[in-house]
Z-matrix of the N, CA and C atoms (Angstrom, degrees):
N
C 1 1.458
C 2 1.529 1 109.53
N 3 1.308 2 115.36 1 128.59
C 4 1.458 3 120.08 2 -179.72
C 5 1.528 4 109.57 3 -101.97
N 6 1.317 5 115.98 4 123.13
C 7 1.451 6 123.33 5 -175.92
C 8 1.525 7 109.54 6 -114.29
N 9 1.329 8 116.89 7 139.05
C 10 1.462 9 121.08 8 170.72
C 11 1.518 10 107.99 9 -102.76
N 12 1.322 11 116.37 10 123.15
C 13 1.458 12 123.46 11 177.27
C 14 1.525 13 108.08 12 -106.00
N 15 1.332 14 116.45 13 126.27
C 16 1.464 15 121.50 14 176.77
C 17 1.525 16 107.15 15 -119.27
N 18 1.314 17 116.22 16 103.36
C 19 1.465 18 123.24 17 -172.59
C 20 1.529 19 108.47 18 -152.13
N 21 1.347 20 117.13 19 124.30
C 22 1.466 21 119.48 20 -176.58
C 23 1.520 22 113.77 21 -92.12
N 24 1.326 23 118.37 22 -8.31
C 25 1.454 24 121.40 23 174.99
C 26 1.535 25 107.82 24 -78.43
N 27 1.338 26 116.23 25 110.80
C 28 1.464 27 119.83 26 -171.82
C 29 1.522 28 112.54 27 -65.59
N 30 1.317 29 117.19 28 -40.30
C 31 1.463 30 119.35 29 -179.53
C 32 1.525 31 111.08 30 -66.99
N 33 1.336 32 116.99 31 -45.31
C 34 1.456 33 120.50 32 179.03
C 35 1.524 34 110.78 33 -66.00
N 36 1.324 35 116.65 34 -44.18
C 37 1.458 36 119.85 35 -179.46
C 38 1.513 37 112.24 36 -60.35
N 39 1.328 38 116.51 37 -43.00
C 40 1.454 39 120.39 38 179.73
C 41 1.528 40 110.71 39 -63.20
N 42 1.325 41 116.35 40 -41.39
C 43 1.459 42 119.88 41 178.42
C 44 1.521 43 112.49 42 -66.37
N 45 1.334 44 116.11 43 -39.40
C 46 1.463 45 119.60 44 178.91
C 47 1.516 46 111.85 45 -66.15
N 48 1.322 47 116.75 46 -41.40
C 49 1.467 48 119.58 47 177.81
C 50 1.525 49 110.25 48 -58.21
N 51 1.326 50 116.85 49 -47.21
C 52 1.471 51 120.08 50 179.71
C 53 1.527 52 111.03 51 -61.76
N 54 1.339 53 116.94 52 -44.31
C 55 1.470 54 120.26 53 -176.97
C 56 1.526 55 111.20 54 -67.02
N 57 1.312 56 117.25 55 -41.64
C 58 1.465 57 120.37 56 -178.57
C 59 1.525 58 111.60 57 -70.37
N 60 1.315 59 116.65 58 -38.22
C 61 1.468 60 118.86 59 176.78
C 62 1.517 61 110.57 60 -66.61
N 63 1.340 62 116.80 61 -38.01
C 64 1.463 63 119.76 62 177.00
C 65 1.528 64 111.38 63 -63.78
N 66 1.346 65 116.67 64 -26.31
C 67 1.467 66 121.26 65 178.25
C 68 1.523 67 112.30 66 -86.16
N 69 1.335 68 117.47 67 1.88
C 70 1.459 69 120.36 68 174.08
C 71 1.509 70 115.91 69 101.85
N 72 1.337 71 118.31 70 4.11
C 73 1.456 72 120.83 71 179.61
C 74 1.526 73 110.69 72 -88.93
N 75 1.319 74 114.98 73 151.36
C 76 1.451 75 121.39 74 165.51
C 77 1.524 76 106.46 75 -91.53
N 78 1.326 77 117.41 76 124.07
C 79 1.461 78 121.07 77 -171.46
C 80 1.521 79 110.92 78 -122.56
N 81 1.325 80 116.01 79 127.71
C 82 1.454 81 122.54 80 168.57
C 83 1.525 82 107.61 81 -111.40
N 84 1.333 83 116.51 82 137.01
C 85 1.466 84 121.89 83 -171.09
C 86 1.518 85 110.55 84 -124.28
N 87 1.336 86 115.52 85 129.44
C 88 1.459 87 122.40 86 174.08
C 89 1.521 88 108.88 87 -127.32
N 90 1.324 89 116.25 88 150.65
C 91 1.463 90 120.77 89 -177.87
C 92 1.524 91 112.56 90 -105.84
N 93 1.328 92 118.10 91 -1.43
C 94 1.462 93 121.74 92 -178.85
C 95 1.523 94 109.49 93 -132.09
N 96 1.336 95 115.72 94 154.76
C 97 1.450 96 120.18 95 -173.41
C 98 1.518 97 115.26 96 -80.63
N 99 1.330 98 117.84 97 -39.52
C 100 1.459 99 119.73 98 -176.59
C 101 1.531 100 112.41 99 -64.92
N 102 1.342 101 119.26 100 -44.47
C 103 1.467 102 117.95 101 173.07
C 104 1.533 103 112.69 102 -60.59
N 105 1.333 104 116.17 103 -30.86
C 106 1.469 105 118.89 104 177.58
C 107 1.523 106 111.01 105 -65.32
N 108 1.325 107 116.74 106 -40.91
C 109 1.461 108 119.61 107 177.14
C 110 1.527 109 111.06 108 -59.78
N 111 1.319 110 116.22 109 -42.58
C 112 1.464 111 119.89 110 178.71
C 113 1.523 112 110.93 111 -63.40
N 114 1.323 113 116.66 112 -42.92
C 115 1.466 114 120.06 113 179.45
C 116 1.526 115 111.26 114 -62.92
N 117 1.330 116 116.17 115 -40.14
C 118 1.465 117 120.17 116 -178.95
C 119 1.527 118 111.56 117 -68.94
N 120 1.310 119 117.29 118 -30.18
C 121 1.466 120 120.22 119 176.33
C 122 1.525 121 111.89 120 -72.45
N 123 1.333 122 115.85 121 -32.17
C 124 1.459 123 120.33 122 -170.91
C 125 1.523 124 114.33 123 -95.39
N 126 1.339 125 117.57 124 -25.35
C 127 1.455 126 120.27 125 -171.74
C 128 1.524 127 110.68 126 -133.31
N 129 1.334 128 115.34 127 169.32
C 130 1.462 129 121.55 128 -177.57
C 131 1.523 130 110.91 129 -105.07
N 132 1.330 131 115.52 130 136.95
C 133 1.455 132 122.27 131 175.86
C 134 1.524 133 108.20 132 -134.65
N 135 1.331 134 115.76 133 154.60
C 136 1.464 135 120.22 134 178.06
C 137 1.517 136 111.55 135 -82.09
N 138 1.351 137 116.89 136 -26.35
C 139 1.462 138 120.90 137 -179.08
C 140 1.524 139 109.05 138 -164.69
N 141 1.335 140 114.91 139 160.70
C 142 1.457 141 123.12 140 176.73
C 143 1.526 142 109.08 141 -121.19
N 144 1.335 143 116.43 142 127.58
C 145 1.458 144 122.07 143 170.44
C 146 1.518 145 106.54 144 -103.44
N 147 1.330 146 116.69 145 119.41
C 148 1.461 147 121.07 146 -166.19
C 149 1.518 148 112.14 147 -125.92
N 150 1.342 149 116.26 148 121.88
C 151 1.455 150 121.64 149 168.86
C 152 1.525 151 108.15 150 -80.67
N 153 1.325 152 117.45 151 151.36
C 154 1.464 153 120.39 152 179.60
C 155 1.523 154 112.39 153 -91.48
N 156 1.330 155 117.63 154 -33.74
C 157 1.466 156 120.93 155 -176.03
C 158 1.524 157 109.98 156 -89.98
N 159 1.323 158 115.81 157 82.28
C 160 1.459 159 121.66 158 -179.66
C 161 1.527 160 109.68 159 -104.83
N 162 1.332 161 118.43 160 154.59
C 163 1.457 162 120.36 161 -173.40
C 164 1.522 163 115.29 162 -73.67
N 165 1.338 164 118.44 163 -22.77
C 166 1.459 165 119.58 164 -174.31
C 167 1.528 166 113.95 165 -110.21
N 168 1.313 167 116.95 166 -30.57
C 169 1.466 168 121.34 167 -179.07
C 170 1.521 169 107.52 168 -151.62
N 171 1.315 170 117.07 169 138.21
C 172 1.452 171 119.80 170 178.01
C 173 1.531 172 109.83 171 -63.69
N 174 1.328 173 115.80 172 138.50
C 175 1.457 174 119.44 173 -178.61
C 176 1.516 175 113.16 174 -58.45
N 177 1.317 176 116.82 175 -31.54
C 178 1.465 177 120.01 176 177.82
C 179 1.526 178 110.76 177 -65.19
N 180 1.329 179 116.94 178 -38.73
C 181 1.462 180 120.59 179 177.08
C 182 1.527 181 111.01 180 -67.05
N 183 1.329 182 115.47 181 -39.91
C 184 1.469 183 119.26 182 176.74
C 185 1.517 184 110.29 183 -58.50
N 186 1.334 185 116.13 184 -45.82
C 187 1.461 186 120.97 185 -179.28
C 188 1.524 187 111.09 186 -62.74
N 189 1.328 188 117.46 187 -41.38
C 190 1.464 189 120.82 188 178.93
C 191 1.527 190 111.25 189 -62.76
N 192 1.331 191 117.34 190 -41.70
C 193 1.464 192 120.29 191 177.85
C 194 1.523 193 110.64 192 -63.21
N 195 1.316 194 115.23 193 -40.66
C 196 1.460 195 120.63 194 -179.88
C 197 1.526 196 110.34 195 -61.30
N 198 1.324 197 117.35 196 -46.81
C 199 1.458 198 120.70 197 -177.39
C 200 1.529 199 111.63 198 -71.61
N 201 1.331 200 117.44 199 -36.74
C 202 1.471 201 119.20 200 177.33
C 203 1.528 202 111.66 201 -63.03
N 204 1.330 203 115.84 202 -29.53
C 205 1.466 204 120.14 203 177.84
C 206 1.527 205 112.03 204 -80.00
N 207 1.336 206 116.92 205 -0.09
C 208 1.462 207 121.06 206 177.46
C 209 1.512 208 114.23 207 83.66
N 210 1.326 209 117.79 208 16.45
C 211 1.461 210 121.34 209 -178.10
C 212 1.530 211 109.29 210 -81.47
N 213 1.327 212 116.31 211 120.15
C 214 1.459 213 121.11 212 -177.45
C 215 1.508 214 115.14 213 -96.18
N 216 1.319 215 117.84 214 14.77
C 217 1.457 216 122.52 215 -179.22
C 218 1.526 217 111.67 216 -53.96
N 219 1.342 218 119.25 217 132.60
C 220 1.467 219 120.40 218 174.45
C 221 1.522 220 110.91 219 -61.61
N 222 1.337 221 116.76 220 133.63
C 223 1.471 222 121.72 221 -176.17
C 224 1.524 223 109.58 222 -126.43
N 225 1.326 224 115.13 223 127.37
C 226 1.455 225 122.93 224 172.97
C 227 1.522 226 108.05 225 -110.58
N 228 1.331 227 117.36 226 115.07
C 229 1.459 228 121.06 227 175.05
C 230 1.519 229 108.66 228 -80.42
N 231 1.333 230 114.90 229 132.11
C 232 1.455 231 122.22 230 179.87
C 233 1.523 232 106.81 231 -126.96
N 234 1.335 233 117.58 232 106.83
C 235 1.453 234 119.77 233 -167.49
C 236 1.522 235 112.20 234 -151.26
N 237 1.326 236 114.96 235 161.18
C 238 1.467 237 120.90 236 173.65
C 239 1.522 238 111.97 237 -85.59
N 240 1.321 239 118.83 238 -7.70
C 241 1.461 240 121.88 239 -179.94
C 242 1.531 241 108.86 240 -74.03
N 243 1.312 242 115.52 241 104.90
C 244 1.469 243 119.08 242 -172.43
C 245 1.524 244 113.87 243 -109.12
N 246 1.333 245 118.56 244 5.10
C 247 1.463 246 120.41 245 178.82
C 248 1.525 247 110.14 246 -69.01
N 249 1.317 248 115.89 247 148.70
C 250 1.456 249 120.38 248 179.85
C 251 1.527 250 111.04 249 -57.71
N 252 1.331 251 117.69 250 -42.84
C 253 1.462 252 120.51 251 179.77
C 254 1.523 253 111.95 252 -59.48
N 255 1.331 254 116.92 253 -38.52
C 256 1.460 255 120.36 254 178.35
C 257 1.520 256 111.24 255 -64.95
N 258 1.334 257 116.32 256 -42.76
C 259 1.463 258 119.71 257 179.97
C 260 1.526 259 110.89 258 -64.65
N 261 1.326 260 116.25 259 -43.16
C 262 1.466 261 120.19 260 179.34
C 263 1.527 262 110.12 261 -63.96
N 264 1.349 263 115.82 262 -43.87
C 265 1.465 264 119.80 263 -179.38
C 266 1.533 265 111.01 264 -62.66
N 267 1.317 266 116.39 265 -39.91
C 268 1.460 267 119.87 266 179.52
C 269 1.515 268 112.90 267 -65.19
N 270 1.330 269 116.21 268 -45.23
C 271 1.466 270 119.67 269 -179.61
C 272 1.526 271 111.53 270 -70.28
N 273 1.331 272 116.99 271 -42.04
C 274 1.465 273 119.42 272 177.43
C 275 1.521 274 111.80 273 -67.53
N 276 1.335 275 116.19 274 -25.30
C 277 1.461 276 119.98 275 -179.31
C 278 1.510 277 114.33 276 -81.96
N 279 1.329 278 117.48 277 -0.53
C 280 1.462 279 119.48 278 174.15
C 281 1.505 280 115.99 279 122.09
N 282 1.345 281 117.71 280 -2.68
C 283 1.464 282 118.94 281 177.04
C 284 1.525 283 109.99 282 -72.60
N 285 1.328 284 115.60 283 148.34
C 286 1.459 285 120.92 284 177.59
C 287 1.524 286 111.88 285 -91.77
N 288 1.330 287 116.73 286 -22.33
C 289 1.450 288 121.01 287 178.13
C 290 1.524 289 108.07 288 -157.28
N 291 1.335 290 115.80 289 162.67
C 292 1.467 291 121.65 290 -172.95
C 293 1.524 292 107.41 291 -144.17
N 294 1.325 293 116.37 292 119.34
C 295 1.459 294 121.56 293 -178.07
C 296 1.523 295 108.79 294 -125.29
N 297 1.337 296 115.37 295 129.26
C 298 1.464 297 121.11 296 -174.71
C 299 1.528 298 110.09 297 -94.67
N 300 1.330 299 115.80 298 136.45
C 301 1.464 300 121.98 299 173.18
C 302 1.531 301 109.27 300 -77.84
N 303 1.330 302 118.40 301 145.86
C 304 1.467 303 127.65 302 -7.59
C 305 1.528 304 110.99 303 -73.95
N 306 1.297 305 116.29 304 157.31
C 307 1.466 306 121.17 305 -175.18
C 308 1.521 307 109.10 306 -140.03
N 309 1.313 308 116.05 307 163.55
C 310 1.467 309 121.87 308 174.98
C 311 1.521 310 109.20 309 -91.40
N 312 1.312 311 116.63 310 136.13
C 313 1.463 312 119.75 311 -179.80
C 314 1.527 313 111.81 312 -58.85
N 315 1.343 314 116.44 313 -35.97
C 316 1.471 315 118.85 314 179.95
C 317 1.528 316 110.61 315 -60.27
N 318 1.336 317 116.29 316 -39.09
C 319 1.463 318 119.13 317 179.36
C 320 1.520 319 110.64 318 -69.31
N 321 1.324 320 116.96 319 -41.64
C 322 1.469 321 119.51 320 177.06
C 323 1.517 322 110.70 321 -58.23
N 324 1.328 323 117.16 322 -46.25
C 325 1.469 324 120.83 323 179.75
C 326 1.528 325 110.65 324 -60.14
N 327 1.323 326 117.17 325 -45.18
C 328 1.466 327 120.74 326 -178.08
C 329 1.521 328 111.33 327 -64.02
N 330 1.334 329 116.53 328 -44.27
C 331 1.461 330 119.86 329 179.68
C 332 1.527 331 110.88 330 -65.16
N 333 1.325 332 116.61 331 -39.96
C 334 1.463 333 120.00 332 -179.52
C 335 1.522 334 111.12 333 -67.31
N 336 1.333 335 117.35 334 -40.57
C 337 1.465 336 119.90 335 177.00
C 338 1.524 337 110.89 336 -59.97
N 339 1.333 338 116.70 337 -45.03
C 340 1.462 339 120.25 338 -179.90
C 341 1.517 340 110.91 339 -64.80
N 342 1.326 341 116.16 340 -39.92
C 343 1.461 342 121.25 341 -179.48
C 344 1.526 343 111.35 342 -63.10
N 345 1.326 344 115.62 343 -45.96
C 346 1.462 345 120.30 344 -179.25
C 347 1.528 346 110.57 345 -66.01
N 348 1.350 347 116.59 346 -39.91
C 349 1.470 348 119.04 347 177.86
C 350 1.520 349 110.78 348 -59.35
N 351 1.330 350 116.70 349 -46.50
C 352 1.469 351 119.47 350 179.61
C 353 1.522 352 110.86 351 -63.11
N 354 1.338 353 115.98 352 -40.63
C 355 1.455 354 119.63 353 179.98
C 356 1.518 355 112.82 354 -63.69
N 357 1.336 356 116.58 355 -29.94
C 358 1.464 357 121.24 356 179.21
C 359 1.526 358 111.91 357 -91.42
N 360 1.329 359 117.08 358 0.52
C 361 1.459 360 120.12 359 -179.67
C 362 1.515 361 113.51 360 73.83
N 363 1.330 362 118.03 361 25.06
C 364 1.458 363 121.75 362 179.35
C 365 1.517 364 110.30 363 -90.60
N 366 1.314 365 115.82 364 129.01
C 367 1.460 366 119.55 365 177.09
C 368 1.520 367 111.69 366 -87.20
N 369 1.350 368 116.84 367 -22.85
C 370 1.455 369 120.68 368 -174.27
C 371 1.529 370 109.95 369 -126.88
N 372 1.329 371 114.72 370 157.84
C 373 1.461 372 119.61 371 -179.29
C 374 1.525 373 111.89 372 -71.66
N 375 1.327 374 117.70 373 -29.48
C 376 1.462 375 121.47 374 -179.22
C 377 1.526 376 109.12 375 -87.58
N 378 1.330 377 115.72 376 132.73
C 379 1.457 378 122.40 377 179.93
C 380 1.526 379 108.58 378 -103.91
N 381 1.329 380 117.43 379 122.71
C 382 1.464 381 121.30 380 -176.54
C 383 1.522 382 110.88 381 -116.17
N 384 1.341 383 114.37 382 139.75
C 385 1.460 384 121.18 383 176.59
C 386 1.520 385 106.86 384 -144.41
N 387 1.343 386 115.62 385 98.10
C 388 1.454 387 119.33 386 -174.45
C 389 1.516 388 110.44 387 60.62
N 390 1.338 389 116.18 388 -124.95
C 391 1.473 390 120.80 389 -179.96
C 392 1.526 391 112.36 390 -91.27
N 393 1.309 392 116.06 391 10.66
C 394 1.457 393 121.96 392 179.24
C 395 1.521 394 109.86 393 -103.25
N 396 1.337 395 116.39 394 134.96
C 397 1.462 396 122.45 395 175.98
C 398 1.524 397 109.35 396 -125.71
N 399 1.333 398 115.36 397 136.74
C 400 1.452 399 120.93 398 174.27
C 401 1.522 400 108.55 399 -118.90
N 402 1.320 401 115.94 400 133.24
C 403 1.458 402 122.44 401 178.03
C 404 1.531 403 107.31 402 -113.47
N 405 1.343 404 117.91 403 91.32
C 406 1.469 405 120.69 404 -173.95
C 407 1.521 406 114.03 405 -59.23
N 408 1.325 407 118.08 406 -35.80
C 409 1.458 408 119.56 407 -178.07
C 410 1.534 409 111.28 408 -61.30
N 411 1.331 410 116.16 409 -37.91
C 412 1.467 411 121.19 410 179.80
C 413 1.523 412 112.17 411 -97.93
N 414 1.332 413 117.12 412 -7.36
C 415 1.467 414 123.13 413 -176.11
C 416 1.534 415 110.43 414 53.37
N 417 1.334 416 113.83 415 49.75
C 418 1.454 417 120.77 416 -177.45
C 419 1.519 418 109.33 417 -126.23
N 420 1.335 419 115.57 418 137.08
C 421 1.464 420 121.92 419 176.40
C 422 1.524 421 109.64 420 -108.19
N 423 1.337 422 114.90 421 145.10
C 424 1.458 423 121.81 422 175.44
C 425 1.524 424 108.02 423 -129.02
N 426 1.328 425 115.87 424 136.67
C 427 1.459 426 120.45 425 175.16
C 428 1.519 427 108.23 426 -125.86
N 429 1.329 428 116.10 427 124.26
C 430 1.465 429 122.95 428 -175.72
C 431 1.531 430 110.30 429 53.32
N 432 1.329 431 115.74 430 37.57
C 433 1.454 432 121.80 431 175.99
C 434 1.518 433 115.50 432 83.57
N 435 1.323 434 117.68 433 -4.59
C 436 1.454 435 121.57 434 -177.93
C 437 1.528 436 110.04 435 -105.52
N 438 1.348 437 118.22 436 138.26
C 439 1.461 438 120.02 437 178.59
C 440 1.525 439 111.43 438 -65.92
N 441 1.319 440 115.12 439 144.05
C 442 1.463 441 121.81 440 178.45
C 443 1.521 442 107.60 441 -117.24
N 444 1.315 443 116.49 442 127.45
C 445 1.464 444 121.23 443 -178.75
C 446 1.531 445 109.35 444 -81.91
N 447 1.336 446 115.54 445 114.99
C 448 1.462 447 121.15 446 179.85
C 449 1.524 448 109.61 447 -124.04
N 450 1.322 449 116.04 448 147.98
C 451 1.456 450 119.69 449 171.78
C 452 1.533 451 108.23 450 -72.78
N 453 1.347 452 118.20 451 162.40
C 454 1.468 453 119.68 452 178.90
C 455 1.522 454 113.28 453 -54.91
N 456 1.316 455 118.51 454 -41.79
C 457 1.462 456 120.09 455 -179.27
C 458 1.532 457 111.81 456 -72.43
N 459 1.312 458 117.32 457 -34.98
C 460 1.465 459 119.43 458 175.42
C 461 1.520 460 110.31 459 -62.78
N 462 1.339 461 115.87 460 -43.41
C 463 1.460 462 118.51 461 179.40
C 464 1.525 463 110.83 462 -63.67
N 465 1.329 464 118.04 463 -46.12
C 466 1.463 465 120.42 464 -178.94
C 467 1.526 466 111.20 465 -60.44
N 468 1.325 467 117.09 466 -41.87
C 469 1.460 468 120.64 467 179.72
C 470 1.524 469 110.66 468 -64.45
N 471 1.329 470 116.79 469 -44.93
C 472 1.461 471 120.65 470 179.21
C 473 1.521 472 110.75 471 -61.67
N 474 1.329 473 117.28 472 -43.65
C 475 1.458 474 120.31 473 -179.30
C 476 1.523 475 111.81 474 -62.65
N 477 1.318 476 117.51 475 -41.99
C 478 1.463 477 120.40 476 178.71
C 479 1.522 478 111.19 477 -60.74
N 480 1.327 479 116.88 478 -44.79
C 481 1.459 480 120.40 479 -177.63
C 482 1.528 481 111.76 480 -68.97
N 483 1.336 482 117.23 481 -40.20
C 484 1.465 483 119.86 482 -179.04
C 485 1.527 484 110.75 483 -71.78
N 486 1.334 485 117.25 484 -41.60
C 487 1.465 486 120.45 485 177.36
C 488 1.521 487 111.48 486 -58.02
N 489 1.317 488 116.07 487 -34.27
C 490 1.460 489 121.68 488 -176.76
C 491 1.523 490 110.91 489 -110.42
N 492 1.331 491 116.14 490 37.26
C 493 1.463 492 120.73 491 -179.05
C 494 1.525 493 110.57 492 -53.01
N 495 1.312 494 115.77 493 134.20
C 496 1.457 495 121.68 494 -177.52
C 497 1.512 496 113.56 495 96.48
N 498 1.333 497 117.40 496 -8.36
C 499 1.459 498 121.58 497 -179.97
C 500 1.521 499 109.89 498 -106.05
N 501 1.320 500 116.62 499 137.29
C 502 1.458 501 121.51 500 176.79
C 503 1.527 502 109.25 501 -89.86
N 504 1.332 503 115.98 502 130.01
C 505 1.460 504 122.06 503 176.38
C 506 1.519 505 109.58 504 -110.86
N 507 1.314 506 116.50 505 134.61
C 508 1.454 507 119.64 506 171.73
C 509 1.524 508 109.22 507 -73.76
N 510 1.301 509 115.72 508 163.81
C 511 1.466 510 120.71 509 176.28
C 512 1.526 511 110.30 510 -58.42
N 513 1.330 512 117.40 511 -41.16
C 514 1.462 513 121.51 512 -178.35
C 515 1.530 514 111.30 513 -65.24
N 516 1.319 515 117.17 514 -39.87
C 517 1.463 516 120.42 515 178.27
C 518 1.530 517 111.08 516 -63.66
N 519 1.316 518 116.79 517 -41.14
C 520 1.457 519 120.28 518 179.10
C 521 1.530 520 110.78 519 -68.19
N 522 1.320 521 117.51 520 -37.68
C 523 1.466 522 120.38 521 176.83
C 524 1.529 523 110.64 522 -60.15
N 525 1.330 524 116.82 523 -42.30
C 526 1.464 525 120.26 524 179.04
C 527 1.522 526 111.23 525 -61.05
N 528 1.316 527 117.32 526 -40.88
C 529 1.454 528 120.95 527 -178.46
C 530 1.525 529 112.11 528 -71.46
N 531 1.318 530 116.86 529 -26.33
C 532 1.457 531 120.44 530 -178.66
C 533 1.523 532 113.00 531 -89.56
N 534 1.334 533 116.72 532 -35.06
C 535 1.460 534 118.95 533 -168.22
C 536 1.526 535 114.97 534 -124.25
N 537 1.304 536 119.61 535 -14.52
C 538 1.450 537 119.84 536 179.76
C 539 1.517 538 112.31 537 63.25
N 540 1.341 539 115.91 538 -154.66
C 541 1.460 540 120.71 539 -174.27
C 542 1.520 541 114.06 540 -85.53
N 543 1.306 542 117.69 541 -36.00
C 544 1.462 543 119.21 542 -167.11
C 545 1.519 544 114.51 543 -115.56
N 546 1.323 545 117.83 544 12.03
C 547 1.462 546 121.06 545 176.28
C 548 1.526 547 108.13 546 -104.94
N 549 1.299 548 115.43 547 117.16
C 550 1.457 549 119.03 548 -179.10
C 551 1.517 550 111.76 549 -68.99
N 552 1.324 551 115.34 550 148.23
C 553 1.461 552 120.56 551 178.48
C 554 1.521 553 108.85 552 -145.56
N 555 1.315 554 115.96 553 144.00
C 556 1.456 555 120.35 554 175.76
C 557 1.528 556 109.68 555 -64.72
N 558 1.311 557 116.72 556 152.25
C 559 1.466 558 120.95 557 -175.76
C 560 1.521 559 112.70 558 -62.55
N 561 1.333 560 116.87 559 -25.31
C 562 1.469 561 119.99 560 -179.11
C 563 1.522 562 112.37 561 -106.59
N 564 1.349 563 117.67 562 18.63
C 565 1.470 564 120.65 563 -174.08
C 566 1.525 565 111.95 564 -59.43
N 567 1.334 566 117.70 565 -44.86
C 568 1.463 567 120.26 566 -178.15
C 569 1.522 568 110.67 567 -62.11
N 570 1.319 569 117.14 568 -44.99
C 571 1.464 570 120.69 569 179.66
C 572 1.530 571 111.14 570 -60.65
N 573 1.328 572 116.49 571 -40.05
C 574 1.469 573 120.62 572 179.66
C 575 1.533 574 110.50 573 -65.32
N 576 1.330 575 117.03 574 -45.22
C 577 1.472 576 119.83 575 178.58
C 578 1.529 577 111.18 576 -60.34
N 579 1.317 578 116.66 577 -43.78
C 580 1.471 579 120.33 578 -179.01
C 581 1.521 580 110.31 579 -65.19
N 582 1.322 581 117.49 580 -40.68
C 583 1.470 582 121.04 581 176.43
C 584 1.523 583 110.57 582 -57.11
N 585 1.332 584 116.99 583 -45.19
C 586 1.465 585 120.57 584 -179.15
C 587 1.527 586 111.73 585 -68.10
N 588 1.328 587 117.33 586 -38.83
C 589 1.459 588 120.45 587 178.83
C 590 1.522 589 110.96 588 -63.60
N 591 1.313 590 116.96 589 -40.85
C 592 1.471 591 119.98 590 178.43
C 593 1.519 592 111.23 591 -62.96
N 594 1.321 593 117.18 592 -38.19
C 595 1.463 594 120.64 593 179.68
C 596 1.520 595 110.95 594 -70.99
N 597 1.333 596 117.32 595 -40.07
C 598 1.466 597 120.95 596 -176.17
C 599 1.525 598 112.27 597 -77.92
N 600 1.322 599 117.79 598 -25.36
C 601 1.463 600 121.91 599 -179.35
C 602 1.525 601 108.68 600 -111.32
N 603 1.329 602 117.31 601 -98.55
C 604 1.465 603 119.15 602 174.09
C 605 1.521 604 108.17 603 -153.94
N 606 1.329 605 118.01 604 146.64
C 607 1.462 606 121.67 605 -169.37
C 608 1.521 607 114.42 606 -60.67
N 609 1.339 608 117.15 607 -31.29
C 610 1.470 609 120.13 608 -173.90
C 611 1.529 610 112.99 609 -79.81
N 612 1.328 611 117.71 610 -7.12
C 613 1.466 612 119.76 611 -175.46
C 614 1.524 613 111.71 612 -62.25
N 615 1.322 614 116.88 613 -46.95
C 616 1.472 615 121.52 614 -177.14
C 617 1.514 616 108.67 615 -111.32
N 618 1.319 617 115.50 616 116.22
C 619 1.468 618 121.22 617 -179.60
C 620 1.515 619 109.87 618 -94.83
N 621 1.329 620 114.52 619 142.10
C 622 1.452 621 121.54 620 173.80
C 623 1.523 622 108.46 621 -100.61
N 624 1.339 623 116.73 622 116.67
C 625 1.457 624 121.00 623 175.39
C 626 1.522 625 106.53 624 -96.38
N 627 1.300 626 115.63 625 108.44
C 628 1.462 627 121.61 626 -169.97
C 629 1.525 628 111.75 627 -55.20
N 630 1.319 629 114.46 628 129.40
C 631 1.455 630 120.72 629 177.53
C 632 1.516 631 114.50 630 79.39
N 633 1.343 632 116.85 631 -3.03
C 634 1.468 633 119.97 632 -177.62
C 635 1.523 634 110.96 633 -120.30
N 636 1.334 635 116.99 634 -58.22
C 637 1.453 636 118.91 635 -178.93
C 638 1.511 637 112.29 636 160.52
N 639 1.344 638 115.98 637 -144.75
C 640 1.461 639 122.46 638 -172.39
C 641 1.526 640 110.30 639 -127.17
N 642 1.338 641 114.78 640 149.97
C 643 1.463 642 119.90 641 -178.07
C 644 1.514 643 110.32 642 -148.21
N 645 1.317 644 116.19 643 143.91
C 646 1.460 645 123.43 644 163.11
C 647 1.518 646 105.91 645 -104.87
N 648 1.314 647 116.65 646 120.52
C 649 1.463 648 120.32 647 -178.10
C 650 1.525 649 110.69 648 -67.23
N 651 1.312 650 116.22 649 154.87
C 652 1.458 651 120.14 650 175.79
C 653 1.525 652 110.33 651 -62.01
N 654 1.310 653 116.21 652 141.63
C 655 1.458 654 121.31 653 -179.66
C 656 1.515 655 110.12 654 -72.97
N 657 1.328 656 116.32 655 140.49
C 658 1.461 657 121.73 656 176.75
C 659 1.519 658 111.62 657 -97.87
N 660 1.332 659 116.26 658 -2.83
C 661 1.480 660 119.60 659 -178.39
C 662 1.510 661 110.69 660 -79.34
């Protein structure tokens, strides 16, 4: 899952990036609102974590522009504004959730998991595809009821493909979801991960459409 974090507090932002990456997310971080709008127009994210007190544009205005443009991205407001009017204004203005600073990381993780599930149209925490099960909270895969040992990047790649079963992803799109802007990756990293996933699961799970990209077909079960 690729998350965009918009937070101008450098110490908090740095800590959030580390915590979210440790929880299995791919995180891109910006400290200003206008560059965030450009990024959201140009690239895909699973969710936005948005501070309201930004140096160039109020986060509430950013959210309003996003919604007026028809962008349905799940948005979690993360702010020190704790007045009831602020919370109501944020939720009525298009936010999906509102969390006041200071907060517990466990609560942030739980709210973000629920937000992403709703954004992906998932009713349950467990993701099933035929005889394959993914447990995002534990970042664990099971095949035919048996646990499968995957590296963090293998798991993230598998989850993206299964969540979007029926959609073809280019190599570049998958790289963005795995590594974001500032995490270096070898040029053949995606191919290597897919090779390992096919060996650990079954070869037919991930199809290569020549010249286009990779796909997990929709499950018929």
